N, C-alpha and C positions, 0 to 999 in steps of 0.2 A: 916794557918788554915782559917783565915778570907778571904784570897785571893781565896782559894779553894771554900769557901762557896759562894763568890761573883760570881765566874765563873759558879758554878752550877746553881745559880739563873739566870744568864745571858742566859745560855743554855736553862733553862726551859722557860724563857720569849720568847726567839727566837723560841722555838718549838711551843709555843702558837700562836705567830705571823704567823708562817708558816702554822699552821693548819687553822687559820682564813683566811689567804690569799688564801690558796688552796681551802677552802670552797667557798670563794667569787668568785674565778676564775671559779670554777665548776658551781656555780649558773649562772654566766655570760655566760658561754659556753652553758649551757642548755637553757637559755633565748634566746640566739642568734639562736640556733638550732630550737627552737619552732617558733621564728619569721620567719626564713627561710621556715619552713613548711607552715605557714599560707600564706606567700608571694607566694610560689609555688602554693598552692591551689587556691589563689586569681587569679593568672595568668591563671590557667586552667579554672576557671569560666569566666574570662574576655574573653578568646579566644572562649568560647561557648556563648557569649553574655548574660551571667547570671550576669548582672551588680550589682544587689542588693546583691547577694551572694558574689560577688567579693569585694564589699564594706565592708561587714562584716569581710571577711578574712584580707583585708589590714588594717583595723582598729585594729584588734587583733595583727597583726604583728607589728604595730607601737607602741602599748602599751609595747610590749616586746623589741622593738628596735626603739626608737624615731628618730634615725639618718639614717634610711633606706630611702634614697632618691627615690629609685625605687618604694617603696610602696606608697609614697606620690604622685608620678607622676601618677601611675595607679589608685590610689584612685580618683585623680582629673579627669582622663580620664573616669572612671566609672560614676562619677556624670555628666560629660559632655555628655556622651552617653544617660543619662536619661533626660537631659535638652532639652527642646523644644524651640528653638529661636522664639521669638514673642509671646509665650503664657504668658499672663499676669495673673498669679495665684500665691498665696503665696507659694505653694508647688514648683512650677517651679523656683521662685526666690530663694528659699532656696537651691535648687540643684545647681543653678548658683553660689551662694555664697560659697557653700562647695567645688565646683569644683575649683573656683578661689583660695580659701584658701589653698587647698592641693597643687595646682600647684605652688603657690607662695612659699610655704614651700620647695617644691622640688627644685625650682630655687635658694632659699637661700642656700641650701645644695650643689647644683651642678650648679653654675652660668655659667660654660663653657660647659655644656652638651647641644649639639645642639638639641637633641630630647626633652629635658625639655623646652628649650627656645621656640621651635616650638609649643609644647603643650600649653604653657601659652599664646603665641601669638595668637594661634588659638582660645583659649577661649575668649580673649579680642575681637577678630574678630567676634565671634558669638554674643557677647554682643554689637557689633557695636561701640566699643571703638577704634576708628581709631588711635588716637595718641599713646596709649599704645601698640597696636598691631604693628604699624609701627616701633616703637623703637626696639621691640624684633625681628621682621623680618630682620631689618637692622643689628642687632647684629649678626644674623646667617651669613649674607654676610661677615661681618668683620672677623668672625671666620674662614670662608672657602671661601676666595675670588676666589679661583680657581675652585670651584664647580659650574659647568655650570647650574645645576638644580636650584640653589638658585635664580638666576636672574629670572627664569621663575616663581617660587613660589611667589616672591615679585611682579612681574608684574601682575600676576593673582589677588593678593591681591588688588593692586591699581585699577584694572579693576572693582572690585566689588563696588567701591565707586565713580566711575566717574559720575554716574547719579546725586548723591547728592553733589559731589565735582568736578565740571567740571575743576577746576583749577589744578587738579592733573593728567589730561590727559597726560601732558608732562612727568610726572614721569613714566607712563606706557611705553612710547616709549623709555625713557632713560634706563630703565632696559633691554629691548630687545637689544638696541644698545650697552650697556655695555657688554652684553653676547657675541655679535658679535665681539666686540673689544678684548675680552679676548681670543677668538679662531676664528679668521676670516676665517680659512680654513674649519670650520665645517658648512655643509649645514643646519644642524638643527637650528642653530641660525637664519638664514635667514627665515627658515620655520615658526618659532614662530612669527616673526615680520610680515611676509606676512599674516599669519592667523589672526593676530590682525587687520590689515587693512581691510581684507576681511569681518570681522565681526563687524566693528564699526556700532553703531546704531545712528540715524535711517538710515543713508545712508553710506554704506561702501566706503572706498577709494580704489576702484578696481585698479586704475592705480598705486598707491603706492605699493599695494600688488604685482602687476605684476612686478614692479621694483625689488623687493626682490626675487620673484620666478625666475626671469632671472639670478640673482646671484647664485641661487641654481643650475640651469641647467648648468651654466658655470662650476661649481665645479663637477657636476655629469651629464655629457652630455648624458649618456646612461640610464637614469632613467625613466622608464615608468610611475612611480608614479608622478614625477615632471611634465612630459609632460602632463599627464592627469589633474593635478591640474591647470596648466596654461590654458588648454582648458576649464576647469570649470570656471575659473576666467573670461575669455572672454565671455563665455555664460552667466554667472550671470550678468555681466554688461549690456549686450544687452537685457536680459530678464527683469531684475528688474528695469532698468531705461528706459523701452520702451516708456513711456509717456514723457520722458525728453530729449531723444536723437533724432536727425534727422535720417531719414531712411538710408541715405548714411553711417552714422557712425555705425548704427546697422548692416548693410551689411558687413562693414569692420570687425567688431567684430565677426560676425558669421563666416566669412571666416577664421579668425585667430583661432577661437575655433575649427572649423572643422579640420584645418591643424594640430593642436597640438594633438587633440584626435586621428586622424588617425596615427600620428607618435607614439603615445603611443601604439596603437594596433600593428603597425609594429614592435615595440620594444618588446612587450610582448602580443601575440595574446590571452593569457588566462587572461589578466587583464580585468575582467568582467565590472567594473564600466565605462570603456571607452565606451563600447557599449550602456550602459544605458544613458549616457549623449549625445551621438550622437542622440539617439532617441528623447531626450528632446530638443536638439538643432533644429532638423529638424521639429518637431511638434510645438514648441513654438516660434521659431524665423524665421527659413527659410520659413515656410509656410506663415508667416505674411509679411515679407519683399519682398518675391517673390511670390505673389498670383498667377501669371500665371503658376508657377511650383508647386503649392500646392499639386496636386495629386501625383506627382513624389516624393516630399519630404515626404509625408505621408507614401507612400509605403516603401521608404528606411528606414524611422524611425521605421516602423513596423518590418522590417527585422532585424535591429540592436536590437530592443527590444526582438525579438525571440532568437537572439544569446546570449543576456545577460541572459535570462531565462535559456537557455541550460547550459551555463557556471555556473550559480548560483546553479542549481540542481546538476551538476557534482561535484562542490566543496562541497556542503552540503553532498552528498553521501560519498565523500572521508573522510570528517571529521567524519561522522558516523562510517565508517569502522575503522578509526584510533582509535576511542574511544573503539570500541568493541575489537580491537586487544590489546589495552592497558589493558583493564579489564581482558582479557584472560591470559595475561602474568604477572599479579600481584596477 
């Protein structure tokens, strides 16, 4: 009789535990569903650039589910979008602090999430905190050593600091070279490095850029775009360094530029930019180094300019028609 009474009491207690557990699970389930609702609504506002509304939604989601890493990330991104780098006001400083706090929390919850690492690194970058941003960008590379784009992202990051930190110039080149080493058969890697040398300030390293453009053309000998780019490189050196180079060298550069631009046109007669740069070459270099032929080069430059205008208008009209056709079919 005592045993029956004990078993009955045990069953009753178990029933009470199950009821409370079920109630707790139900509350938890509803809480998570509401958190997901606010998170989804926050994403909608974020995508429409309604960042203040998004902040409100993400904060509500996090009250209901404090471990929602995505909500912390986009809360940080929302504050980041409201933050104005360089604006020295208390309100702007508060936005920066809140962006950093939310992104750091997201990073704590998801330390291996590349998007979270990038978001936090980007915020440190905006705050000009080079050391913290560098650590995070390098973490991304360690997570994805085979992702070619990561080398470009880190190189671009270093480039933003070369004016105030000249000693990191070698790090820029190192990133581009590592990208090439990872995939030496990809012309894109050589293009990135060539573009870097072409845009060094105050004086580009045109010949170094040319070296890597030649590697590109070796891999893609029939590319009108690469032939055009080499022609532009030779023109740019002759034009931008006109007060530093002897006339004989400028003549040689002009001849090379003309040769490559003409090859680009022969490869693709509709590549409009080639005609535009032939006009610039004839008017800004050829006329100067061959004054006795100035009238001829001016006339030829005008002819190539007219051809560029014709092709540009034709391409613009084609794009317009394609847009209209797309609208009509959707």
